[in-house]
N, C-alpha and C positions, 0 to 999 in steps of 0.2 A: 053620650056624643059632643064634642064641641058645636056649638053654633058657630059656623061660619059666616053666618049674614049678617052678624055684629060685629063692631071693631074694626079695625084696619086689616087688610088682607098681608097676611102671613105667608112669606117663601121658604122651602127648604133650598138646602144647601149645605156648605162646610165651612169651617174657619180657614182661609188661604193663609192668610198671613195674620202675625201680632207683631206691633211696633214696638220697641222696648219705649218705657215713659223716660226721656232725659232726666228726670229728677231724683230716678230710681223708686221711685212710686209703682205699686201694680199695674201692668199695664191695661191701657183700656181703648185702644184702636188698634186697626187693621183693615184686612180684606176679607170679606166672603166671596163665594163663588156661590153662583145657582145650579141648583138640579137642573141635570141637562141642555140647559141652553148656555152653559160655560160662561154665563156674565160675571162681572167682578163688578162687586161695591163697597167704598171704601165706610169705614165706620169709625167713629169718635164717643169717649165719655163711656163707654158699655159696661157695665161689671162682668169680667172674663172670668170670674172664680169658678174652677171646676173645667173650665174650657180651655183647648190647647190648638195646634194648627191639625187639621184634618176632624176636628170635632164635629158631629152631626149638630145643625142648629135651624131654628126657624127664624128669620124677621121680615121687618117689614121695610118698606120703601119711601122714600122721602126726595122729595124734588127741591133743591135748592133756588136762590133767585136767580142763578146762573143756568139754569136748566139739567142741572147735574143730578142724577139719582144717587143718595145715600142709605146704607143699612140704619135701621134702628133696632132698638128691642131686640137686642141679640139674646137668644136665650137654645138651651141644650134642647136640641128633638131628639125625644124618643121614637124610634122607627117599630111597629107594628109588624109580627112575623109576615113576611111576606105571602100573597095568596095568590094560587097556583090553579090556572082551569088549564088542563091538557085533555079534554075531552070536549066534544060540540054539544051544546045545550042552546037552551032558548030561554033567558033571564033578563032583568036589568042589574046592572050593579051600578054601585058607589065606591068611591075610592076618597076617604077625608083625609087632611093633612095626617101626617105620619103614613100613610098606607101605599103599598105596593102590589098592584096586581099584575101578573104575568098572565098571558093567553101564550099558551106554546105547545109543542108536540103536534103542530098540523089541525089543533081545536079552531072552531068557528063557533063564536059567541052570537048568536040573534037574539037583541033585543038594544036597549037603550043603555050607553053608557054615561054614568055621571060622575064630573070628578070636581070635588069641592075641595082643592088646596091637595090631593094625593096625585098617583101616577099609575097610570096603566099602559102597559107595553105590550105591544103586540108582535110576537116572536117570529121567525122565519115559518113560512107553508100554514101561519095561523091566519085569522082573519076575525075582524068584526063586522058584523051585517045588521045596520041600526043607526039610529040616530047618535049624535056624540055631543054632550056639554059641558064644557069646561069652563071654571071659574074660580075664584079666590087662589090665585097663584097655580092650581093645577098643569098637569103637563098630560099630554095624550101622545104615545111616541108609536110609529110603526115601524119597528126595528129589525127591518127584513119582511114583515107580515102586511098586510092590507086592512086599509080600514075605509068603510063606502057602505052604501046603501040607505045613504039617509043624509038629512041635513047635519050640519056640522058649525056648533054657535061656541067661538071663544070669546070668554067676557073677563071682565074685571081683571087682569093681569093673567089669563089663563095662555098655555102655550101649544103650540103643536109642531112634532118635529116627524120627519120620513127619514132615515137611514138605511144604510146597510142592504138597500135593494128594498127597501120599504115604500109603500104608495097609499096615498091618503086620497079618495075621489067622492068627494059629496057631493048629493044631488045639488045644495047650496052649503057656502060657507059665510058663514056671518061672522064679521070681526067686529067689536065693541068694547074698545078701552082692553086691548089683547096684550098680552107680554111678548111673547116673538113666535114668527113663524121660521123653520129649520129646512132645508130640503138638500141632503147629504152634508156629508162631513167626510173624518178621514177614514172611518168606517166602513164607507160605502157611498152610493148614488140613494138620493131619493126624490120621490115626486109628488107634489101636492097637486089635485087639480080640481074643477066642478063642470070641466066639460061633459055635457052641454048644459051644466046652472050658471050660477052666477057667483060669483066672489065680490062681497059688499062688506065697505068699511064705515062704521060708524064709531068715532073716537079714536081710532086708530091702533096701530102696534106700537111697543117699544123699538121694536128691530125685526128685519127681515135679513136672512142669509138664505143665498143661494149655491151651492158649492163650485167650483169654478171647474168642473170635469167633462163638461160637454154632454152629459148627460142629466143629471139632476134640474130640476126646473118646478115654477110653479106656474102654473096656467089657471085662467079663471077669466 
C-alpha cells in the first residue's frame, strides 16, 4: 500500500485533451480533468507514452507565480475493482488512491470513513453515520445518499460533494487546505450543512460551487 503521507498530493482524473507538438515531436502538453470536481488543469513537458484522451491518470498540482494551478507528474492510474457495500454494517473504512467504495442499496455504514486519495460514493437511500476524514486529494460524494452523524474534516486537497438529491450534515465541518465543496450539479440538487454546528476554514478551499437551482445550499 502506498504511503500517501509522503511526497506531493496526487489527484485522480483523466486526460481531457492532448496538444500536438508543432515540431512534430511526441506531444507533451494538454489538459487533465479532475475526477468528480470537473476542474481542468493544463500540463506541459509530460511523457505521455501509452496515454491518450480519456486515459485514467493521477497527477500533482503546482501553483505558478501568477496563482494558476498546473498539473505535473501525469502518470497512468490503475483503478482497483470497485468495493460495494450494499448491506448495513458497522465498521471503519479507508479508500486510498485508486480505490472507489460505493455504499448502495439502502445500506447504512456506521463508522469512520477515511479517504486518503480515493473516493467514497453514498448512493440513493444509503447513508454514512459517523466521522469523515478526507485528505490527499480524496473525494467524498453524497450522490443521492446522506452523510452525517459526526465531524467532517476536509484536508490537503480533499473534496466534498453533494448531488443528485444528496446531503451532508456534519456536526462540524473543518476545512484545512481543502480542494472543492460542491452542492448540486446537472444531476440534481445537493445540500451541505453543519446546523447547528460550525463550518470552519483554516487554509481555505480551492473552490466552492453551489448550483443555481433554488434548492442546493451550503449552510454553516
